[in-house]
C-alpha positions as a Python dict, from the first residue, in 0.01 Angstrom:
ca = {
    (1, 'M'): (0, 0, 0),
    (2, 'D'): (12, -286, 247),
    (3, 'K'): (-74, -644, 159),
    (4, 'V'): (-304, -883, 338),
    (5, 'F'): (-284, -1247, 231),
    (6, 'I'): (-477, -1571, 251),
    (7, 'Q'): (-275, -1879, 168),
    (8, 'G'): (-384, -2234, 95),
    (9, 'L'): (-762, -2181, 114),
    (10, 'K'): (-898, -2517, -1),
    (11, 'I'): (-1257, -2522, -133),
    (12, 'D'): (-1452, -2800, -303),
    (13, 'T'): (-1645, -2712, -618),
    (14, 'V'): (-1761, -2837, -955),
    (15, 'I'): (-1496, -2734, -1209),
    (16, 'G'): (-1389, -2875, -1542),
    (17, 'I'): (-1479, -2933, -1905),
    (18, 'Y'): (-1514, -3311, -1905),
    (19, 'D'): (-1841, -3493, -1833),
    (20, 'W'): (-1690, -3681, -1539),
    (21, 'E'): (-1573, -3351, -1386),
    (22, 'R'): (-1927, -3214, -1401),
    (23, 'E'): (-2046, -3505, -1185),
    (24, 'I'): (-1798, -3471, -896),
    (25, 'R'): (-1664, -3206, -663),
    (26, 'Q'): (-1294, -3123, -672),
    (27, 'D'): (-1076, -2915, -443),
    (28, 'V'): (-924, -2594, -566),
    (29, 'T'): (-673, -2404, -358),
    (30, 'L'): (-659, -2026, -345),
    (31, 'D'): (-367, -1804, -252),
    (32, 'L'): (-454, -1434, -241),
    (33, 'E'): (-255, -1117, -190),
    (34, 'M'): (-467, -804, -149),
    (35, 'A'): (-348, -444, -135),
    (36, 'A'): (-522, -255, 142),
    (37, 'D'): (-439, 35, 371),
    (38, 'I'): (-402, -121, 715),
    (39, 'K'): (-217, 167, 884),
    (40, 'A'): (-522, 288, 1080),
    (41, 'A'): (-580, -59, 1219),
    (42, 'S'): (-219, -85, 1331),
    (43, 'L'): (-262, 236, 1530),
    (44, 'T'): (-604, 162, 1682),
    (45, 'D'): (-596, -218, 1706),
    (46, 'H'): (-957, -232, 1576),
    (47, 'I'): (-1071, -493, 1322),
    (48, 'D'): (-1316, -251, 1161),
    (49, 'Q'): (-1026, -45, 1030),
    (50, 'T'): (-852, -320, 838),
    (51, 'L'): (-927, -575, 568),
    (52, 'D'): (-1095, -859, 753),
    (53, 'Y'): (-943, -1165, 586),
    (54, 'K'): (-1194, -1394, 759),
    (55, 'S'): (-1482, -1207, 591),
    (56, 'V'): (-1304, -1233, 256),
    (57, 'A'): (-1247, -1606, 305),
    (58, 'K'): (-1608, -1674, 410),
    (59, 'R'): (-1742, -1488, 106),
    (60, 'L'): (-1512, -1673, -134),
    (61, 'I'): (-1580, -2013, 21),
    (62, 'Q'): (-1954, -1969, -31),
    (63, 'F'): (-1912, -1839, -385),
    (64, 'V'): (-1672, -2112, -498),
    (65, 'K'): (-1875, -2393, -334),
    (66, 'D'): (-2186, -2275, -521),
    (67, 'S'): (-2015, -2221, -857),
    (68, 'E'): (-2001, -2466, -1147),
    (69, 'F'): (-1763, -2309, -1400),
    (70, 'Q'): (-1588, -2508, -1667),
    (71, 'L'): (-1262, -2310, -1673),
    (72, 'V'): (-1033, -2210, -1387),
    (73, 'E'): (-979, -1886, -1579),
    (74, 'T'): (-1346, -1794, -1540),
    (75, 'L'): (-1353, -1886, -1173),
    (76, 'A'): (-1037, -1684, -1108),
    (77, 'E'): (-1178, -1377, -1281),
    (78, 'K'): (-1502, -1393, -1082),
    (79, 'I'): (-1312, -1432, -754),
    (80, 'T'): (-1101, -1123, -820),
    (81, 'E'): (-1413, -926, -915),
    (82, 'I'): (-1570, -1013, -580),
    (83, 'V'): (-1261, -910, -386),
    (84, 'L'): (-1226, -578, -569),
    (85, 'N'): (-1596, -490, -568),
    (86, 'E'): (-1701, -600, -220),
    (87, 'F'): (-1397, -520, -6),
    (88, 'E'): (-1165, -222, 44),
    (89, 'V'): (-899, -362, -187),
    (90, 'E'): (-717, -173, -462),
    (91, 'W'): (-527, -467, -612),
    (92, 'V'): (-546, -845, -586),
    (93, 'K'): (-320, -1127, -696),
    (94, 'L'): (-479, -1472, -706),
    (95, 'T'): (-319, -1810, -755),
    (96, 'L'): (-586, -2072, -825),
    (97, 'N'): (-452, -2427, -813),
    (98, 'K'): (-670, -2710, -944),
    (99, 'G'): (-435, -2971, -802),
    (100, 'E'): (-330, -3280, -987),
    (101, 'A'): (-536, -3216, -1302),
    (102, 'V'): (-237, -3305, -1520),
    (103, 'S'): (-74, -3644, -1473),
    (104, 'G'): (269, -3606, -1317),
    (105, 'A'): (212, -3248, -1200),
    (106, 'S'): (160, -3156, -835),
    (107, 'G'): (-53, -2861, -936),
    (108, 'V'): (-194, -2667, -1229),
    (109, 'G'): (-394, -2349, -1253),
    (110, 'V'): (-370, -1977, -1313),
    (111, 'I'): (-218, -1671, -1153),
    (112, 'I'): (-391, -1339, -1222),
    (113, 'E'): (-356, -984, -1095),
    (114, 'R'): (-633, -726, -1113),
    (115, 'S'): (-676, -372, -984),
    (116, 'K'): (-950, -111, -963),
}
């Protein structure tokens, strides 16, 4: 299986367990790897025969912007469910980075892998 990726997709959302986090928007950054069969597209050079990463990105941007989860774990799980259920993807690996949520760290978050 081939992999299509989206790297460094920055989206603002409401995320966090603290009262002050519920009142602001914070950036999360997504890195995705998605297993998809792109052989047909490589032979025909047609977008309709591949995984359209722009469509994936647009869907996730809208979802994340509208969400208000407390935990990055919940947000990550919902993102992978969307990718697996709405696109021709057999497997997805997601790194969700909440940024500088821990003092002294350049990033914190979760990495999950899910498959159909």
